[in-house]
C-alpha positions as CSV (number, residue, x, y, z in Angstrom):
1,M,0.2,0.2,0.2
2,P,1.1,3.1,-0.6
3,K,2.1,6.2,2.1
4,I,0.4,9.1,1.3
5,I,1.3,12.6,0.8
6,L,-1.1,15.4,1.8
7,K,-2.0,18.2,-0.9
8,I,-2.6,21.6,1.5
9,N,-3.9,24.2,-1.2
10,Q,-6.2,27.2,1.2
11,N,-5.4,28.5,4.2
12,N,-8.9,26.6,5.5
13,D,-7.4,22.9,4.6
14,V,-7.3,20.4,8.1
15,I,-4.1,19.7,8.3
16,A,-4.0,15.4,9.0
17,K,-1.7,14.3,11.1
18,G,-1.2,11.0,11.5
19,D,1.5,7.9,10.5
20,N,-0.4,7.2,7.6
21,I,0.8,10.6,6.1
22,S,4.4,11.1,5.0
23,C,4.9,14.2,4.0
24,Y,2.8,17.9,2.9
25,I,3.1,19.9,-0.4
26,A,2.3,22.8,0.1
27,D,0.8,25.5,-2.0
28,S,2.5,28.8,-2.7
29,S,0.0,30.8,-2.2
30,L,-0.5,29.9,1.7
31,D,0.0,32.2,4.3
32,K,2.8,32.1,6.9
33,A,0.3,31.0,9.0
34,K,-0.5,28.2,7.5
35,F,3.3,26.9,6.5
36,S,4.4,27.4,10.2
37,E,1.2,25.0,11.1
38,I,2.6,22.6,8.5
39,T,5.9,22.7,9.5
40,A,4.7,21.8,12.6
41,T,4.1,18.8,12.7
42,G,8.1,17.4,11.7
43,K,7.3,16.0,8.7
44,M,8.8,16.8,5.7
45,V,7.4,19.9,3.6
46,L,7.7,20.9,0.0
47,A,6.1,23.6,-1.6
48,Q,4.8,23.7,-5.4
49,G,2.9,26.5,-7.2
50,E,4.5,30.3,-8.9
51,K,6.3,31.4,-5.9
52,A,7.7,26.8,-4.6
53,E,11.1,28.1,-4.9
54,D,10.7,31.7,-2.6
55,C,8.6,29.3,-0.1
56,C,11.2,27.0,0.1
57,K,14.2,29.5,1.1
58,M,11.7,31.8,3.2
59,Y,10.4,28.8,5.5
60,N,13.4,26.6,5.2
61,L,11.3,24.1,3.5
62,D,13.0,21.1,2.6
63,G,12.5,21.0,-1.0
64,V,9.8,21.7,-4.1
65,V,7.2,19.6,-6.3
66,V,7.7,20.8,-9.8
67,E,4.2,20.3,-12.7
68,I,5.7,20.0,-16.0
69,D,4.2,21.3,-18.6
70,A,4.0,18.7,-21.0
71,T,4.1,21.0,-24.3
72,K,7.7,22.1,-23.2
73,P,10.9,20.3,-23.2
74,V,10.2,18.2,-19.8
75,K,14.4,18.0,-19.3
76,A,14.6,21.8,-19.9
77,Q,12.2,22.9,-17.3
78,L,13.0,20.5,-14.6
79,K,17.4,20.9,-14.4
80,P,17.1,23.9,-13.1
81,W,15.3,23.1,-10.1
82,R,17.9,20.7,-9.8
83,E,20.8,22.6,-10.1
84,K,18.9,25.0,-7.4
85,F,17.6,22.7,-4.8
86,K,20.6,20.2,-4.7
87,K,20.7,19.5,-1.2
88,K,16.8,20.1,-1.4
89,T,13.7,16.8,-2.4
90,L,12.5,17.7,-5.6
91,G,9.4,16.3,-6.8
92,A,7.9,16.2,-10.2
93,V,4.9,16.1,-11.5
94,I,4.4,14.4,-14.7
95,P,1.2,13.5,-17.4
96,P,0.6,10.0,-17.2
97,R,3.0,8.9,-20.6
98,R,6.4,6.6,-20.6
99,H,8.3,9.1,-22.1
100,E,7.6,12.0,-19.9
101,A,8.8,9.4,-17.3
102,M,12.4,8.6,-18.6
103,L,12.6,12.1,-19.5
104,A,12.6,13.1,-16.0
105,S,13.7,10.6,-14.6
106,E,17.1,11.2,-16.1
107,V,16.9,14.7,-13.8
108,E,17.3,12.8,-10.6
109,P,14.2,14.4,-9.0
110,E,13.6,12.3,-5.1
111,F,10.1,11.3,-6.4
112,V,8.2,11.3,-10.5
113,A,3.9,11.6,-9.8
114,F,2.4,10.5,-12.5
115,K,-1.1,13.0,-13.0
116,L,-4.0,10.6,-13.9
117,N,-7.8,10.3,-14.2
118,E,-9.9,8.2,-12.5
119,A,-10.6,6.1,-15.8
120,E,-7.1,5.7,-17.1
121,D,-6.1,1.9,-17.1
122,D,-2.8,3.1,-14.4
123,E,-1.5,0.4,-13.4
124,S,1.2,-0.9,-15.8
125,L,2.1,2.4,-16.1
126,I,3.0,2.0,-12.4
127,E,4.0,-1.3,-13.0
128,W,6.1,-0.5,-15.8
129,Y,7.6,2.8,-14.0
130,N,8.5,1.0,-10.9
131,E,10.5,-2.3,-12.6
132,L,12.7,0.3,-14.7
133,F,13.4,3.3,-12.2
134,V,15.1,3.3,-8.8
135,L,12.9,6.7,-8.4
136,P,9.6,6.3,-5.6
137,S,7.2,6.2,-7.9
138,A,3.9,8.6,-7.2
139,V,0.2,9.5,-8.5
140,L,-1.8,12.4,-8.2
141,F,-5.5,12.0,-9.4
142,K,-7.1,14.2,-10.9
143,G,-10.8,12.7,-10.1
144,K,-12.1,10.3,-7.5
145,T,-8.9,8.2,-5.3
146,P,-9.2,4.4,-5.8
147,P,-9.3,2.7,-2.4
148,L,-5.3,2.9,-1.5
149,E,-5.2,-0.7,-2.2
150,Q,-5.1,-0.9,-5.4
151,I,-2.7,1.7,-5.7
152,K,0.6,0.0,-7.2
153,S,2.6,3.0,-6.6
154,D,5.5,4.2,-3.1
155,F,2.5,7.2,-3.1
156,V,-0.3,9.1,-3.4
157,I,-0.4,12.4,-3.1
158,I,-4.5,13.5,-1.7
159,D,-5.6,16.5,-1.7
160,A,-6.8,18.0,1.8
161,E,-10.0,18.4,1.1
162,K,-10.6,15.3,-0.7
163,F,-8.2,13.3,2.4
164,E,-11.5,12.5,4.7
165,N,-13.8,10.8,1.6
166,S,-10.7,8.7,1.2
167,G,-11.3,5.5,3.5
168,C,-7.4,6.8,4.7
């Protein structure tokens, strides 16, 4: 069963705590008080969004998560982040395609997250990825998150607003 990464998108999101949460992804638009609340959990905190770099530095976070634009070269988008954050965690959110997975993995982020629709057949993609790459895999569902025991990735990213209804 995958570990959970809880994504905090809004200042009013509840910060769920517990052993089943491995880390948090915090949107860079959150206010200082919310970042303080998240970092007080003692777990890894990664920033995501337009101001991720600034937030990471300002709040001394553990790293960043970058969502790539599939219409632009993958490596060109991730390499600057890897260079800036050599000693920090870098997560890459990519479309559910093998080509992007290979290119993103070459930059050596700490994990690669596939952004999936609930209807997509992700099992074969995740199995393929896990067989070829040592980098951990994660999934981020655009729609409803399936039961965790059905997910074959190392991590599942769940929005805080959906967490209570996910059966976790």
